[in-house]
PDB file of N, H, CA, C and O in Angstrom:
ATOM      1  N   MET A   1     114.043  95.840  96.220  1.00  0.00           N
ATOM      2  CA  MET A   1     112.790  96.399  96.692  1.00  0.00           C
ATOM      3  C   MET A   1     111.633  95.571  96.116  1.00  0.00           C
ATOM      4  O   MET A   1     111.563  95.377  94.902  1.00  0.00           O
ATOM      5  N   PRO A   2     110.733  95.084  96.966  1.00  0.00           N
ATOM      6  CA  PRO A   2     109.597  94.288  96.482  1.00  0.00           C
ATOM      7  C   PRO A   2     108.652  95.118  95.617  1.00  0.00           C
ATOM      8  O   PRO A   2     108.558  96.338  95.751  1.00  0.00           O
ATOM      9  N   ALA A   3     107.967  94.424  94.741  1.00  0.00           N
ATOM     10  H   ALA A   3     108.044  93.432  94.632  1.00  0.00           H
ATOM     11  CA  ALA A   3     107.041  95.102  93.827  1.00  0.00           C
ATOM     12  C   ALA A   3     105.931  95.815  94.577  1.00  0.00           C
ATOM     13  O   ALA A   3     105.432  96.837  94.105  1.00  0.00           O
ATOM     14  N   SER A   4     105.527  95.295  95.750  1.00  0.00           N
ATOM     15  H   SER A   4     105.932  94.464  96.133  1.00  0.00           H
ATOM     16  CA  SER A   4     104.457  95.946  96.498  1.00  0.00           C
ATOM     17  C   SER A   4     104.873  97.347  96.962  1.00  0.00           C
ATOM     18  O   SER A   4     104.026  98.233  97.076  1.00  0.00           O
ATOM     19  N   HIS A   5     106.158  97.553  97.229  1.00  0.00           N
ATOM     20  H   HIS A   5     106.846  96.833  97.136  1.00  0.00           H
ATOM     21  CA  HIS A   5     106.620  98.887  97.618  1.00  0.00           C
ATOM     22  C   HIS A   5     106.575  99.848  96.440  1.00  0.00           C
ATOM     23  O   HIS A   5     106.245 101.024  96.598  1.00  0.00           O
ATOM     24  N   ILE A   6     106.905  99.347  95.274  1.00  0.00           N
ATOM     25  H   ILE A   6     107.173  98.393  95.145  1.00  0.00           H
ATOM     26  CA  ILE A   6     106.839 100.186  94.076  1.00  0.00           C
ATOM     27  C   ILE A   6     105.381 100.494  93.752  1.00  0.00           C
ATOM     28  O   ILE A   6     105.040 101.636  93.446  1.00  0.00           O
ATOM     29  N   GLY A   7     104.522  99.480  93.817  1.00  0.00           N
ATOM     30  H   GLY A   7     104.799  98.552  94.065  1.00  0.00           H
ATOM     31  CA  GLY A   7     103.106  99.672  93.543  1.00  0.00           C
ATOM     32  C   GLY A   7     102.434 100.599  94.528  1.00  0.00           C
ATOM     33  O   GLY A   7     101.519 101.340  94.168  1.00  0.00           O
ATOM     34  N   PHE A   8     102.891 100.562  95.795  1.00  0.00           N
ATOM     35  H   PHE A   8     103.634  99.960  96.087  1.00  0.00           H
ATOM     36  CA  PHE A   8     102.289 101.406  96.823  1.00  0.00           C
ATOM     37  C   PHE A   8     102.554 102.886  96.581  1.00  0.00           C
ATOM     38  O   PHE A   8     101.836 103.741  97.100  1.00  0.00           O
ATOM     39  N   SER A   9     103.578 103.189  95.798  1.00  0.00           N
ATOM     40  H   SER A   9     104.162 102.495  95.377  1.00  0.00           H
ATOM     41  CA  SER A   9     103.827 104.600  95.470  1.00  0.00           C
ATOM     42  C   SER A   9     102.842 105.101  94.414  1.00  0.00           C
ATOM     43  O   SER A   9     102.683 106.309  94.238  1.00  0.00           O
ATOM     44  N   VAL A  10     102.179 104.177  93.711  1.00  0.00           N
ATOM     45  H   VAL A  10     102.308 103.196  93.854  1.00  0.00           H
ATOM     46  CA  VAL A  10     101.230 104.548  92.653  1.00  0.00           C
ATOM     47  C   VAL A  10      99.792 104.280  93.085  1.00  0.00           C
ATOM     48  O   VAL A  10      98.912 105.112  92.862  1.00  0.00           O
ATOM     49  N   LEU A  11      99.547 103.116  93.705  1.00  0.00           N
ATOM     50  H   LEU A  11     100.262 102.441  93.886  1.00  0.00           H
ATOM     51  CA  LEU A  11      98.205 102.706  94.116  1.00  0.00           C
ATOM     52  C   LEU A  11      98.120 102.651  95.632  1.00  0.00           C
ATOM     53  O   LEU A  11      99.135 102.550  96.320  1.00  0.00           O
ATOM     54  N   SER A  12      96.896 102.720  96.144  1.00  0.00           N
ATOM     55  H   SER A  12      96.071 102.802  95.585  1.00  0.00           H
ATOM     56  CA  SER A  12      96.704 102.573  97.586  1.00  0.00           C
ATOM     57  C   SER A  12      96.799 101.101  97.961  1.00  0.00           C
ATOM     58  O   SER A  12      96.785 100.231  97.090  1.00  0.00           O
ATOM     59  N   LEU A  13      96.895 100.828  99.230  1.00  0.00           N
ATOM     60  H   LEU A  13      96.906 101.535  99.938  1.00  0.00           H
ATOM     61  CA  LEU A  13      96.978  99.455  99.716  1.00  0.00           C
ATOM     62  C   LEU A  13      95.745  98.653  99.320  1.00  0.00           C
ATOM     63  O   LEU A  13      95.860  97.492  98.930  1.00  0.00           O
ATOM     64  N   GLU A  14      94.569  99.261  99.416  1.00  0.00           N
ATOM     65  H   GLU A  14      94.475 100.205  99.733  1.00  0.00           H
ATOM     66  CA  GLU A  14      93.333  98.581  99.048  1.00  0.00           C
ATOM     67  C   GLU A  14      93.305  98.251  97.565  1.00  0.00           C
ATOM     68  O   GLU A  14      92.870  97.167  97.177  1.00  0.00           O
ATOM     69  N   GLN A  15      93.767  99.177  96.736  1.00  0.00           N
ATOM     70  H   GLN A  15      94.121 100.057  97.051  1.00  0.00           H
ATOM     71  CA  GLN A  15      93.800  98.944  95.296  1.00  0.00           C
ATOM     72  C   GLN A  15      94.772  97.824  94.939  1.00  0.00           C
ATOM     73  O   GLN A  15      94.499  97.024  94.045  1.00  0.00           O
ATOM     74  N   LEU A  16      95.906  97.766  95.636  1.00  0.00           N
ATOM     75  H   LEU A  16      96.128  98.417  96.363  1.00  0.00           H
ATOM     76  CA  LEU A  16      96.855  96.690  95.398  1.00  0.00           C
ATOM     77  C   LEU A  16      96.257  95.335  95.754  1.00  0.00           C
ATOM     78  O   LEU A  16      96.471  94.358  95.036  1.00  0.00           O
ATOM     79  N   LYS A  17      95.509  95.264  96.856  1.00  0.00           N
ATOM     80  H   LYS A  17      95.335  96.058  97.439  1.00  0.00           H
ATOM     81  CA  LYS A  17      94.896  94.008  97.287  1.00  0.00           C
ATOM     82  C   LYS A  17      93.861  93.530  96.265  1.00  0.00           C
ATOM     83  O   LYS A  17      93.845  92.352  95.909  1.00  0.00           O
ATOM     84  N   ILE A  18      93.005  94.427  95.796  1.00  0.00           N
ATOM     85  H   ILE A  18      93.018  95.384  96.085  1.00  0.00           H
ATOM     86  CA  ILE A  18      91.991  94.057  94.813  1.00  0.00           C
ATOM     87  C   ILE A  18      92.657  93.630  93.505  1.00  0.00           C
ATOM     88  O   ILE A  18      92.227  92.661  92.880  1.00  0.00           O
ATOM     89  N   THR A  19      93.691  94.336  93.093  1.00  0.00           N
ATOM     90  H   THR A  19      94.041  95.124  93.601  1.00  0.00           H
ATOM     91  CA  THR A  19      94.426  93.970  91.884  1.00  0.00           C
ATOM     92  C   THR A  19      95.017  92.578  92.011  1.00  0.00           C
ATOM     93  O   THR A  19      94.994  91.803  91.055  1.00  0.00           O
ATOM     94  N   ARG A  20      95.543  92.257  93.177  1.00  0.00           N
ATOM     95  H   ARG A  20      95.562  92.887  93.953  1.00  0.00           H
ATOM     96  CA  ARG A  20      96.110  90.930  93.408  1.00  0.00           C
ATOM     97  C   ARG A  20      95.041  89.840  93.316  1.00  0.00           C
ATOM     98  O   ARG A  20      95.276  88.789  92.719  1.00  0.00           O
ATOM     99  N   GLU A  21      93.881  90.084  93.899  1.00  0.00           N
ATOM    100  H   GLU A  21      93.691  90.938  94.384  1.00  0.00           H
ATOM    101  CA  GLU A  21      92.810  89.092  93.875  1.00  0.00           C
ATOM    102  C   GLU A  21      92.276  88.868  92.455  1.00  0.00           C
ATOM    103  O   GLU A  21      92.020  87.732  92.057  1.00  0.00           O
ATOM    104  N   VAL A  22      92.113  89.943  91.706  1.00  0.00           N
ATOM    105  H   VAL A  22      92.321  90.866  92.030  1.00  0.00           H
ATOM    106  CA  VAL A  22      91.629  89.824  90.327  1.00  0.00           C
ATOM    107  C   VAL A  22      92.646  89.071  89.473  1.00  0.00           C
ATOM    108  O   VAL A  22      92.270  88.207  88.681  1.00  0.00           O
ATOM    109  N   SER A  23      93.917  89.389  89.625  1.00  0.00           N
ATOM    110  H   SER A  23      94.222  90.091  90.268  1.00  0.00           H
ATOM    111  CA  SER A  23      94.931  88.689  88.835  1.00  0.00           C
ATOM    112  C   SER A  23      95.027  87.217  89.242  1.00  0.00           C
ATOM    113  O   SER A  23      95.294  86.365  88.394  1.00  0.00           O
ATOM    114  N   SER A  24      94.815  86.907  90.511  1.00  0.00           N
ATOM    115  H   SER A  24      94.598  87.600  91.200  1.00  0.00           H
ATOM    116  CA  SER A  24      94.816  85.507  90.947  1.00  0.00           C
ATOM    117  C   SER A  24      93.692  84.727  90.295  1.00  0.00           C
ATOM    118  O   SER A  24      93.906  83.612  89.820  1.00  0.00           O
ATOM    119  N   LEU A  25      92.483  85.304  90.264  1.00  0.00           N
ATOM    120  H   LEU A  25      92.309  86.210  90.649  1.00  0.00           H
ATOM    121  CA  LEU A  25      91.361  84.630  89.602  1.00  0.00           C
ATOM    122  C   LEU A  25      91.594  84.494  88.103  1.00  0.00           C
ATOM    123  O   LEU A  25      91.249  83.475  87.506  1.00  0.00           O
ATOM    124  N   THR A  26      92.173  85.509  87.504  1.00  0.00           N
ATOM    125  H   THR A  26      92.453  86.337  87.989  1.00  0.00           H
ATOM    126  CA  THR A  26      92.423  85.495  86.073  1.00  0.00           C
ATOM    127  C   THR A  26      93.380  84.369  85.693  1.00  0.00           C
ATOM    128  O   THR A  26      93.256  83.783  84.618  1.00  0.00           O
ATOM    129  N   VAL A  27      94.326  84.069  86.564  1.00  0.00           N
ATOM    130  H   VAL A  27      94.427  84.546  87.438  1.00  0.00           H
ATOM    131  CA  VAL A  27      95.280  82.993  86.301  1.00  0.00           C
ATOM    132  C   VAL A  27      94.714  81.644  86.745  1.00  0.00           C
ATOM    133  O   VAL A  27      94.893  80.643  86.051  1.00  0.00           O
ATOM    134  N   PHE A  28      94.040  81.608  87.882  1.00  0.00           N
ATOM    135  H   PHE A  28      93.894  82.421  88.446  1.00  0.00           H
ATOM    136  CA  PHE A  28      93.606  80.338  88.452  1.00  0.00           C
ATOM    137  C   PHE A  28      92.511  79.651  87.645  1.00  0.00           C
ATOM    138  O   PHE A  28      92.551  78.432  87.476  1.00  0.00           O
ATOM    139  N   ILE A  29      91.544  80.396  87.148  1.00  0.00           N
ATOM    140  H   ILE A  29      91.512  81.386  87.286  1.00  0.00           H
ATOM    141  CA  ILE A  29      90.421  79.772  86.444  1.00  0.00           C
ATOM    142  C   ILE A  29      90.887  79.021  85.187  1.00  0.00           C
ATOM    143  O   ILE A  29      90.544  77.850  85.029  1.00  0.00           O
ATOM    144  N   PRO A  30      91.653  79.650  84.292  1.00  0.00           N
ATOM    145  CA  PRO A  30      92.136  78.867  83.138  1.00  0.00           C
ATOM    146  C   PRO A  30      93.053  77.711  83.558  1.00  0.00           C
ATOM    147  O   PRO A  30      93.016  76.646  82.943  1.00  0.00           O
ATOM    148  N   PHE A  31      93.863  77.905  84.584  1.00  0.00           N
ATOM    149  H   PHE A  31      93.893  78.771  85.084  1.00  0.00           H
ATOM    150  CA  PHE A  31      94.736  76.829  85.070  1.00  0.00           C
ATOM    151  C   PHE A  31      93.911  75.642  85.552  1.00  0.00           C
ATOM    152  O   PHE A  31      94.215  74.497  85.216  1.00  0.00           O
ATOM    153  N   ALA A  32      92.877  75.906  86.331  1.00  0.00           N
ATOM    154  H   ALA A  32      92.629  76.835  86.603  1.00  0.00           H
ATOM    155  CA  ALA A  32      92.036  74.830  86.859  1.00  0.00           C
ATOM    156  C   ALA A  32      91.303  74.095  85.741  1.00  0.00           C
ATOM    157  O   ALA A  32      91.180  72.871  85.772  1.00  0.00           O
ATOM    158  N   VAL A  33      90.818  74.850  84.755  1.00  0.00           N
ATOM    159  H   VAL A  33      90.919  75.844  84.730  1.00  0.00           H
ATOM    160  CA  VAL A  33      90.019  74.241  83.690  1.00  0.00           C
ATOM    161  C   VAL A  33      90.898  73.479  82.699  1.00  0.00           C
ATOM    162  O   VAL A  33      90.597  72.333  82.365  1.00  0.00           O
ATOM    163  N   TYR A  34      91.980  74.099  82.226  1.00  0.00           N
ATOM    164  H   TYR A  34      92.225  75.030  82.497  1.00  0.00           H
ATOM    165  CA  TYR A  34      92.764  73.495  81.150  1.00  0.00           C
ATOM    166  C   TYR A  34      93.856  72.557  81.645  1.00  0.00           C
ATOM    167  O   TYR A  34      94.056  71.488  81.069  1.00  0.00           O
ATOM    168  N   TYR A  35      94.555  72.932  82.686  1.00  0.00           N
ATOM    169  H   TYR A  35      94.393  73.801  83.155  1.00  0.00           H
ATOM    170  CA  TYR A  35      95.678  72.115  83.137  1.00  0.00           C
ATOM    171  C   TYR A  35      95.245  71.026  84.118  1.00  0.00           C
ATOM    172  O   TYR A  35      95.713  69.891  84.035  1.00  0.00           O
ATOM    173  N   MET A  36      94.355  71.372  85.045  1.00  0.00           N
ATOM    174  H   MET A  36      93.975  72.295  85.113  1.00  0.00           H
ATOM    175  CA  MET A  36      93.909  70.414  86.055  1.00  0.00           C
ATOM    176  C   MET A  36      92.657  69.642  85.618  1.00  0.00           C
ATOM    177  O   MET A  36      92.163  68.787  86.352  1.00  0.00           O
ATOM    178  N   ASN A  37      92.155  69.948  84.429  1.00  0.00           N
ATOM    179  H   ASN A  37      92.557  70.642  83.833  1.00  0.00           H
ATOM    180  CA  ASN A  37      90.991  69.252  83.853  1.00  0.00           C
ATOM    181  C   ASN A  37      89.753  69.290  84.751  1.00  0.00           C
ATOM    182  O   ASN A  37      89.014  68.310  84.845  1.00  0.00           O
ATOM    183  N   GLN A  38      89.539  70.414  85.398  1.00  0.00           N
ATOM    184  H   GLN A  38      90.140  71.210  85.322  1.00  0.00           H
ATOM    185  CA  GLN A  38      88.346  70.592  86.209  1.00  0.00           C
ATOM    186  C   GLN A  38      87.231  71.124  85.307  1.00  0.00           C
ATOM    187  O   GLN A  38      87.487  71.925  84.408  1.00  0.00           O
ATOM    188  N   PRO A  39      86.007  70.683  85.545  1.00  0.00           N
ATOM    189  CA  PRO A  39      84.914  71.197  84.706  1.00  0.00           C
ATOM    190  C   PRO A  39      84.655  72.678  85.012  1.00  0.00           C
ATOM    191  O   PRO A  39      84.731  73.119  86.159  1.00  0.00           O
ATOM    192  N   PHE A  40      84.350  73.417  83.961  1.00  0.00           N
ATOM    193  H   PHE A  40      84.288  73.059  83.030  1.00  0.00           H
ATOM    194  CA  PHE A  40      84.001  74.831  84.153  1.00  0.00           C
ATOM    195  C   PHE A  40      82.608  74.891  84.770  1.00  0.00           C
ATOM    196  O   PHE A  40      81.657  74.342  84.214  1.00  0.00           O
ATOM    197  N   THR A  41      82.487  75.552  85.908  1.00  0.00           N
ATOM    198  H   THR A  41      83.260  75.998  86.359  1.00  0.00           H
ATOM    199  CA  THR A  41      81.199  75.659  86.588  1.00  0.00           C
ATOM    200  C   THR A  41      80.815  77.125  86.747  1.00  0.00           C
ATOM    201  O   THR A  41      81.623  78.032  86.547  1.00  0.00           O
ATOM    202  N   TRP A  42      79.561  77.323  87.113  1.00  0.00           N
ATOM    203  H   TRP A  42      78.904  76.586  87.276  1.00  0.00           H
ATOM    204  CA  TRP A  42      79.072  78.690  87.339  1.00  0.00           C
ATOM    205  C   TRP A  42      79.758  79.339  88.526  1.00  0.00           C
ATOM    206  O   TRP A  42      79.744  80.565  88.638  1.00  0.00           O
ATOM    207  N   ASP A  43      80.349  78.572  89.404  1.00  0.00           N
ATOM    208  H   ASP A  43      80.360  77.576  89.313  1.00  0.00           H
ATOM    209  CA  ASP A  43      81.063  79.148  90.545  1.00  0.00           C
ATOM    210  C   ASP A  43      82.189  80.071  90.088  1.00  0.00           C
ATOM    211  O   ASP A  43      82.444  81.099  90.715  1.00  0.00           O
ATOM    212  N   TYR A  44      82.857  79.710  89.007  1.00  0.00           N
ATOM    213  H   TYR A  44      82.650  78.875  88.498  1.00  0.00           H
ATOM    214  CA  TYR A  44      83.912  80.567  88.470  1.00  0.00           C
ATOM    215  C   TYR A  44      83.341  81.892  87.978  1.00  0.00           C
ATOM    216  O   TYR A  44      83.936  82.950  88.180  1.00  0.00           O
ATOM    217  N   VAL A  45      82.199  81.821  87.339  1.00  0.00           N
ATOM    218  H   VAL A  45      81.716  80.961  87.174  1.00  0.00           H
ATOM    219  CA  VAL A  45      81.547  83.038  86.839  1.00  0.00           C
ATOM    220  C   VAL A  45      81.130  83.925  87.998  1.00  0.00           C
ATOM    221  O   VAL A  45      81.368  85.133  87.973  1.00  0.00           O
ATOM    222  N   TRP A  46      80.509  83.336  89.018  1.00  0.00           N
ATOM    223  H   TRP A  46      80.317  82.355  89.038  1.00  0.00           H
ATOM    224  CA  TRP A  46      80.065  84.127  90.175  1.00  0.00           C
ATOM    225  C   TRP A  46      81.253  84.739  90.905  1.00  0.00           C
ATOM    226  O   TRP A  46      81.180  85.884  91.351  1.00  0.00           O
ATOM    227  N   ALA A  47      82.334  83.998  91.028  1.00  0.00           N
ATOM    228  H   ALA A  47      82.392  83.068  90.665  1.00  0.00           H
ATOM    229  CA  ALA A  47      83.532  84.539  91.691  1.00  0.00           C
ATOM    230  C   ALA A  47      84.075  85.738  90.920  1.00  0.00           C
ATOM    231  O   ALA A  47      84.458  86.744  91.518  1.00  0.00           O
ATOM    232  N   ALA A  48      84.106  85.630  89.600  1.00  0.00           N
ATOM    233  H   ALA A  48      83.795  84.813  89.115  1.00  0.00           H
ATOM    234  CA  ALA A  48      84.590  86.741  88.787  1.00  0.00           C
ATOM    235  C   ALA A  48      83.650  87.941  88.882  1.00  0.00           C
ATOM    236  O   ALA A  48      84.104  89.081  88.981  1.00  0.00           O
ATOM    237  N   LEU A  49      82.340  87.687  88.852  1.00  0.00           N
ATOM    238  H   LEU A  49      81.971  86.761  88.772  1.00  0.00           H
ATOM    239  CA  LEU A  49      81.385  88.797  88.945  1.00  0.00           C
ATOM    240  C   LEU A  49      81.424  89.477  90.307  1.00  0.00           C
ATOM    241  O   LEU A  49      81.204  90.684  90.401  1.00  0.00           O
ATOM    242  N   ARG A  50      81.699  88.723  91.352  1.00  0.00           N
ATOM    243  H   ARG A  50      81.877  87.742  91.276  1.00  0.00           H
ATOM    244  CA  ARG A  50      81.781  89.316  92.688  1.00  0.00           C
ATOM    245  C   ARG A  50      82.984  90.238  92.828  1.00  0.00           C
ATOM    246  O   ARG A  50      83.025  91.052  93.750  1.00  0.00           O
ATOM    247  N   MET A  51      83.947  90.131  91.949  1.00  0.00           N
ATOM    248  H   MET A  51      83.913  89.469  91.201  1.00  0.00           H
ATOM    249  CA  MET A  51      85.107  91.006  91.991  1.00  0.00           C
ATOM    250  C   MET A  51      84.858  92.328  91.260  1.00  0.00           C
ATOM    251  O   MET A  51      85.642  93.267  91.399  1.00  0.00           O
ATOM    252  N   VAL A  52      83.782  92.407  90.487  1.00  0.00           N
ATOM    253  H   VAL A  52      83.146  91.644  90.374  1.00  0.00           H
ATOM    254  CA  VAL A  52      83.480  93.638  89.754  1.00  0.00           C
ATOM    255  C   VAL A  52      83.161  94.774  90.726  1.00  0.00           C
ATOM    256  O   VAL A  52      83.622  95.899  90.532  1.00  0.00           O
ATOM    257  N   GLY A  53      82.388  94.497  91.754  1.00  0.00           N
ATOM    258  H   GLY A  53      82.013  93.583  91.912  1.00  0.00           H
ATOM    259  CA  GLY A  53      82.019  95.521  92.735  1.00  0.00           C
ATOM    260  C   GLY A  53      83.218  96.122  93.447  1.00  0.00           C
ATOM    261  O   GLY A  53      83.369  97.343  93.451  1.00  0.00           O
ATOM    262  N   PRO A  54      84.082  95.302  94.055  1.00  0.00           N
ATOM    263  CA  PRO A  54      85.264  95.869  94.712  1.00  0.00           C
ATOM    264  C   PRO A  54      86.170  96.647  93.771  1.00  0.00           C
ATOM    265  O   PRO A  54      86.731  97.673  94.154  1.00  0.00           O
ATOM    266  N   VAL A  55      86.315  96.163  92.540  1.00  0.00           N
ATOM    267  H   VAL A  55      85.858  95.329  92.229  1.00  0.00           H
ATOM    268  CA  VAL A  55      87.144  96.898  91.577  1.00  0.00           C
ATOM    269  C   VAL A  55      86.536  98.265  91.300  1.00  0.00           C
ATOM    270  O   VAL A  55      87.243  99.271  91.263  1.00  0.00           O
ATOM    271  N   TYR A  56      85.234  98.295  91.107  1.00  0.00           N
ATOM    272  H   TYR A  56      84.659  97.477  91.137  1.00  0.00           H
ATOM    273  CA  TYR A  56      84.563  99.573  90.847  1.00  0.00           C
ATOM    274  C   TYR A  56      84.763 100.541  92.009  1.00  0.00           C
ATOM    275  O   TYR A  56      85.146 101.691  91.795  1.00  0.00           O
ATOM    276  N   PHE A  57      84.511 100.097  93.216  1.00  0.00           N
ATOM    277  H   PHE A  57      84.200  99.162  93.390  1.00  0.00           H
ATOM    278  CA  PHE A  57      84.577 101.002  94.367  1.00  0.00           C
ATOM    279  C   PHE A  57      86.003 101.393  94.724  1.00  0.00           C
ATOM    280  O   PHE A  57      86.215 102.491  95.241  1.00  0.00           O
ATOM    281  N   MET A  58      86.981 100.548  94.471  1.00  0.00           N
ATOM    282  H   MET A  58      86.809  99.657  94.051  1.00  0.00           H
ATOM    283  CA  MET A  58      88.363 100.890  94.798  1.00  0.00           C
ATOM    284  C   MET A  58      88.996 101.826  93.777  1.00  0.00           C
ATOM    285  O   MET A  58      89.874 102.616  94.124  1.00  0.00           O
ATOM    286  N   PHE A  59      88.559 101.746  92.517  1.00  0.00           N
ATOM    287  H   PHE A  59      87.846 101.104  92.236  1.00  0.00           H
ATOM    288  CA  PHE A  59      89.216 102.521  91.470  1.00  0.00           C
ATOM    289  C   PHE A  59      88.401 103.698  90.951  1.00  0.00           C
ATOM    290  O   PHE A  59      88.834 104.383  90.024  1.00  0.00           O
ATOM    291  N   ARG A  60      87.232 103.945  91.529  1.00  0.00           N
ATOM    292  H   ARG A  60      86.881 103.388  92.282  1.00  0.00           H
ATOM    293  CA  ARG A  60      86.479 105.109  91.069  1.00  0.00           C
ATOM    294  C   ARG A  60      87.145 106.375  91.593  1.00  0.00           C
ATOM    295  O   ARG A  60      87.794 106.353  92.638  1.00  0.00           O
ATOM    296  N   PRO A  61      86.983 107.478  90.865  1.00  0.00           N
ATOM    297  CA  PRO A  61      87.661 108.729  91.282  1.00  0.00           C
ATOM    298  C   PRO A  61      87.076 109.318  92.552  1.00  0.00           C
ATOM    299  O   PRO A  61      87.539 110.359  93.020  1.00  0.00           O
TER     300      PRO A  61
END
């Protein structure tokens, strides 16, 4: 059984999607900066901040 089926029993589909996007950014930014030697830019900060709104609205009671 895929993890998305297990997660869907606990979280809604929208919450799973937002969780996936946040975890992707959390992994990708350090990977790009440290492993791929890309300079850290404000674009990474703005991308992370833009995820705060969806997380708030998807997980509020």
